[in-house]
Backbone bond lengths (Angstrom), bond angles and torsions (degrees), N, CA, C in turn:
res aa  C-N    CA-C-N  psi(-1)  N-CA   C-N-CA  omega(-1)  CA-C   N-CA-C  phi
1 M - - - 1.451 - - 1.534 111.63 -
2 T 1.348 117.00 -44.06 1.468 119.17 -178.90 1.522 111.51 -66.31
3 V 1.328 117.31 -31.56 1.461 120.36 177.92 1.530 109.76 -66.33
4 R 1.308 117.04 -39.81 1.469 120.51 179.37 1.541 111.34 -70.23
5 V 1.329 116.54 -38.20 1.471 119.03 176.24 1.525 109.60 -63.63
6 A 1.332 116.50 -44.38 1.468 120.22 176.71 1.522 110.24 -59.96
7 G 1.320 116.40 -43.32 1.463 120.16 178.00 1.514 112.55 -60.55
8 G 1.322 116.36 -39.88 1.463 120.09 177.70 1.517 112.21 -65.23
9 L 1.333 116.32 -44.34 1.468 119.93 178.97 1.529 111.32 -63.87
10 V 1.318 116.17 -45.16 1.467 120.51 -178.31 1.530 110.25 -68.09
11 S 1.315 117.75 -38.40 1.464 120.61 175.66 1.522 110.45 -61.32
12 F 1.318 116.47 -41.53 1.468 121.44 177.43 1.527 110.50 -60.84
13 E 1.334 116.92 -46.12 1.463 120.93 178.65 1.527 110.84 -59.62
14 G 1.320 116.14 -45.81 1.459 120.23 179.74 1.517 112.45 -64.44
15 L 1.326 116.54 -40.37 1.457 121.00 179.61 1.526 110.92 -64.50
16 V 1.324 117.28 -41.63 1.464 120.68 177.74 1.528 109.97 -60.91
17 G 1.336 116.65 -43.93 1.461 120.16 178.84 1.518 112.95 -63.13
18 V 1.323 117.30 -39.96 1.470 120.87 178.40 1.527 110.04 -67.13
19 V 1.325 117.60 -39.55 1.473 120.43 176.94 1.531 110.08 -63.06
20 I 1.320 117.10 -40.96 1.467 120.23 177.15 1.528 110.06 -61.43
21 A 1.324 117.46 -40.38 1.464 120.92 177.71 1.522 110.90 -60.26
22 I 1.324 116.81 -42.55 1.469 120.66 179.25 1.526 110.27 -64.55
23 V 1.333 116.46 -42.82 1.470 120.46 178.64 1.527 110.12 -61.85
24 L 1.331 117.40 -41.41 1.464 120.41 179.30 1.521 112.02 -63.46
25 I 1.319 116.95 -38.49 1.465 119.99 178.05 1.528 110.34 -65.70
26 V 1.321 116.18 -44.88 1.469 119.74 179.37 1.523 110.13 -62.01
27 R 1.320 117.19 -43.51 1.472 120.35 178.67 1.524 111.47 -61.91
28 A 1.333 116.37 -41.67 1.464 119.63 -179.20 1.530 111.18 -66.33
29 L 1.319 116.15 -42.25 1.459 119.65 -177.02 1.524 113.10 -73.90
30 T 1.329 116.87 -21.68 1.467 120.05 178.78 1.521 112.73 -96.97
31 G 1.336 116.50 4.88 1.462 120.38 174.56 1.513 115.76 84.31
32 H 1.309 118.93 14.77 1.460 121.08 -179.56 1.524 113.08 -88.34
33 D 1.299 116.86 1.02 1.460 120.29 -177.63 1.524 109.06 -109.64
34 Q 1.329 116.67 167.70 1.458 121.03 179.14 1.524 111.05 -58.84
35 S 1.306 115.07 -48.47 1.460 119.67 175.94 1.512 108.45 -146.24
36 E 1.297 115.09 150.81 1.454 120.18 -178.47 1.524 111.47 -61.83
37 A 1.332 116.21 -40.72 1.472 120.48 -178.35 1.520 111.50 -64.30
38 S 1.317 116.58 -40.10 1.470 120.19 -179.96 1.525 111.14 -64.55
39 G 1.315 116.69 -45.38 1.462 120.88 -179.33 1.517 112.46 -65.89
40 V 1.329 116.79 -43.05 1.457 120.38 -179.87 1.526 110.45 -69.66
41 G 1.321 116.85 -39.72 1.469 120.12 177.91 1.517 112.12 -61.99
42 T 1.321 116.51 -44.69 1.467 120.49 176.99 1.520 110.37 -63.69
43 A 1.312 116.31 -40.78 1.462 120.59 179.18 1.519 111.05 -62.83
44 L 1.326 117.71 -43.25 1.460 120.55 178.10 1.524 111.07 -62.36
45 W 1.335 116.03 -41.22 1.465 120.37 177.64 1.530 110.21 -60.44
46 F 1.315 117.13 -48.21 1.461 120.90 178.33 1.525 111.04 -62.10
47 G 1.317 116.71 -41.96 1.460 120.51 -178.69 1.517 112.47 -61.97
48 V 1.323 116.88 -45.44 1.464 120.74 179.84 1.527 110.20 -66.89
49 L 1.321 116.09 -49.31 1.463 120.71 -177.13 1.527 111.77 -62.74
50 F 1.308 116.75 -53.20 1.458 119.47 -176.54 1.521 112.84 -80.01
51 G 1.320 117.46 -19.23 1.459 119.62 170.32 1.521 110.20 -63.47
52 G 1.336 115.95 -40.45 1.468 120.27 175.53 1.515 112.10 -65.24
53 V 1.326 116.50 -38.97 1.467 120.51 178.02 1.527 109.82 -65.94
54 L 1.321 116.69 -41.93 1.467 120.55 176.86 1.527 110.90 -61.36
55 A 1.321 116.70 -43.32 1.468 120.48 177.90 1.530 110.84 -62.01
56 A 1.328 117.21 -39.94 1.465 120.53 178.38 1.525 110.75 -63.98
57 G 1.327 116.90 -41.66 1.461 120.24 178.27 1.512 112.24 -63.65
58 V 1.320 116.56 -43.11 1.470 120.16 177.68 1.529 109.61 -64.68
59 G 1.327 116.30 -39.27 1.463 119.69 176.64 1.516 112.01 -60.08
60 L 1.320 116.77 -43.54 1.473 120.03 177.63 1.528 111.02 -64.62
61 L 1.317 116.50 -40.70 1.468 119.53 177.49 1.525 111.30 -60.54
62 R 1.329 116.58 -32.05 1.462 121.18 179.91 1.528 112.46 -89.32
63 G 1.344 116.56 4.14 1.460 119.82 177.00 1.514 114.87 83.24
64 K 1.326 117.78 21.25 1.459 122.09 178.72 1.529 109.61 -90.55
65 R 1.313 116.44 134.52 1.460 120.88 -176.81 1.528 113.65 -76.29
66 W 1.328 118.22 -26.21 1.458 121.29 -174.08 1.529 112.50 -63.24
67 G 1.304 118.46 -23.47 1.455 121.26 -177.72 1.511 114.52 -71.31
68 R 1.326 117.62 -19.40 1.464 120.32 -175.45 1.524 111.99 -64.95
69 A 1.318 118.66 -43.72 1.462 121.21 -177.55 1.525 111.03 -61.59
70 I 1.314 116.56 -46.35 1.467 120.71 178.92 1.528 109.81 -62.60
71 A 1.326 116.77 -41.75 1.460 121.43 -178.81 1.523 111.52 -64.80
72 V 1.322 116.91 -41.40 1.468 119.87 179.14 1.525 110.15 -63.08
73 I 1.319 116.85 -46.76 1.465 119.99 -179.59 1.526 110.75 -61.71
74 A 1.323 117.27 -44.29 1.467 120.64 180.00 1.522 111.38 -60.91
75 N 1.331 117.42 -43.38 1.464 120.11 -178.50 1.520 112.23 -71.87
76 V 1.319 117.44 -35.20 1.470 119.61 175.76 1.527 109.69 -64.66
77 L 1.339 117.01 -39.40 1.464 120.38 178.93 1.526 112.61 -71.17
78 L 1.321 117.68 -22.31 1.465 119.91 177.21 1.531 112.74 -75.82
79 L 1.316 117.67 -21.05 1.469 119.64 -179.97 1.532 112.86 -62.11
80 P 1.349 120.04 -48.57 1.466 118.02 175.92 1.529 113.11 -66.29
81 V 1.328 117.28 -27.88 1.460 119.76 175.42 1.534 109.37 -63.88
82 A 1.326 115.94 -44.82 1.474 120.07 177.98 1.524 110.64 -61.23
83 W 1.325 116.69 -42.73 1.469 120.85 -179.92 1.527 110.25 -62.96
84 S 1.312 116.45 -42.45 1.457 120.40 179.29 1.531 111.42 -64.34
85 L 1.317 116.20 -39.97 1.463 119.29 177.28 1.526 111.15 -64.59
86 L 1.320 116.55 -35.67 1.470 120.41 -179.79 1.519 112.43 -72.63
87 T 1.319 116.68 -36.73 1.468 119.68 -171.60 1.525 112.62 -104.49
88 D 1.316 117.95 -66.24 1.462 121.62 -173.17 1.521 113.22 -71.42
89 S 1.312 117.37 -40.73 1.464 120.94 -175.33 1.521 112.81 -88.66
90 H 1.316 117.25 -10.77 1.466 121.83 -179.68 1.530 111.58 54.86
91 Q 1.323 114.97 46.65 1.458 122.60 177.46 1.532 108.46 -119.80
92 P 1.341 118.12 70.54 1.464 119.43 -173.09 1.528 114.18 -62.10
93 L 1.315 117.89 -33.63 1.465 119.69 -180.00 1.524 110.42 -64.50
94 W 1.342 116.44 -52.45 1.466 120.09 -178.33 1.521 111.54 -67.69
95 G 1.320 116.91 -37.31 1.457 119.81 177.57 1.519 111.81 -63.12
96 T 1.317 116.58 -40.20 1.461 120.76 177.89 1.521 111.40 -66.66
97 V 1.321 116.41 -43.53 1.472 120.15 -179.99 1.531 110.43 -62.92
98 V 1.324 116.73 -48.72 1.472 120.29 -179.90 1.528 110.31 -62.22
99 G 1.328 117.11 -42.39 1.464 120.87 179.14 1.517 112.61 -62.60
100 I 1.316 116.92 -44.19 1.472 120.67 -179.88 1.524 110.51 -64.42
101 V 1.332 117.04 -43.96 1.467 119.93 179.94 1.530 110.38 -64.15
102 A 1.334 117.65 -42.27 1.471 120.88 -179.42 1.529 111.15 -65.83
103 V 1.322 117.73 -44.71 1.466 120.58 179.95 1.525 110.55 -67.35
104 A 1.337 116.89 -40.09 1.468 119.69 177.06 1.526 110.61 -63.43
105 G 1.322 116.24 -41.49 1.462 119.79 177.45 1.517 111.95 -61.40
106 L 1.320 116.74 -46.39 1.464 120.06 178.79 1.525 111.02 -64.60
107 G 1.324 116.37 -37.87 1.466 119.94 178.20 1.516 112.23 -61.08
108 T 1.330 116.29 -42.71 1.466 118.62 179.61 1.530 111.69 -74.64
109 L 1.321 116.93 -31.40 1.462 120.13 179.93 1.528 112.57 -71.20
110 F 1.344 116.44 -26.87 1.464 120.50 179.72 1.527 112.92 -108.77
111 A 1.306 117.39 10.98 1.467 121.29 177.20 1.531 109.35 -63.05
112 P 1.337 117.62 148.24 1.468 120.10 179.78 1.528 113.33 -54.28
113 A 1.314 117.70 -40.07 1.465 120.01 -179.80 1.531 111.04 -64.35
114 T 1.322 117.16 -37.93 1.459 120.78 177.85 1.524 110.30 -67.07
115 S 1.317 116.86 -42.71 1.469 120.33 178.46 1.523 111.00 -62.36
116 Q 1.319 117.05 -39.53 1.462 120.22 177.41 1.520 110.93 -64.40
117 F 1.327 116.75 -42.08 1.456 120.50 178.14 1.525 110.61 -61.72
118 M 1.328 116.75 -42.84 1.461 120.31 -178.18 1.526 112.20 -67.94
119 A 1.334 117.80 -28.85 1.464 121.35 -175.50 1.521 113.74 -96.39
120 Q 1.307 119.24 -3.17 1.462 120.96 -170.79 1.532 113.99 -62.29
121 D 1.305 119.91 -28.93 1.467 120.83 179.33 1.526 113.15 -88.81
122 Y 1.320 117.48 1.47 1.462 120.81 -177.49 1.518 112.83 -102.55
123 G 1.297 118.49 8.27 1.457 121.76 173.89 1.512 114.14 94.85
124 E 1.312 118.47 -48.90 1.461 120.83 -178.67 1.517 109.39 -106.59
125 I 1.315 115.06 139.82 1.454 120.83 177.15 1.517 107.61 -106.60
126 P 1.360 118.57 126.19 1.454 120.03 -179.14 1.527 111.93 -55.01
127 G 1.310 115.57 134.56 1.459 120.89 178.87 1.511 113.28 86.91
128 E 1.314 118.19 -7.25 1.451 120.97 -179.52 1.524 109.02 -84.36
129 D 1.303 116.96 133.65 1.456 121.67 -178.97 1.539 109.49 -77.44
130 K 1.338 116.14 129.20 1.448 120.95 -177.16 1.528 111.83 -78.73
131 Y 1.303 118.39 -17.84 1.472 120.99 -173.29 1.494 112.49 -102.53
């Protein structure tokens, strides 16, 4: 269950990033950005980065273990983004939302049930008594 919740959260994060990439492309092509190259370049960066996060979330939803590493890195990197939104950007609502989603994602990714699921093919299950 925790793996699927993590997959849902990470898929949501990836989907938001991909939507932002699409918005950036539309803004660049319609002249709302400083330069077309800057907007498209940023959009491509977001698309590649969050496309990978979306793939990791879908992988977790499908019970694939490989998505956890990408999801952990993405959520750890979202923590300073949340802090920056709270402090430097003076966006407390968005900073709180990003922070809650990142902490919830990390919580589900490191939950005991998730760790057991990730270790089940390696012979030993964390917390299981060997004797």
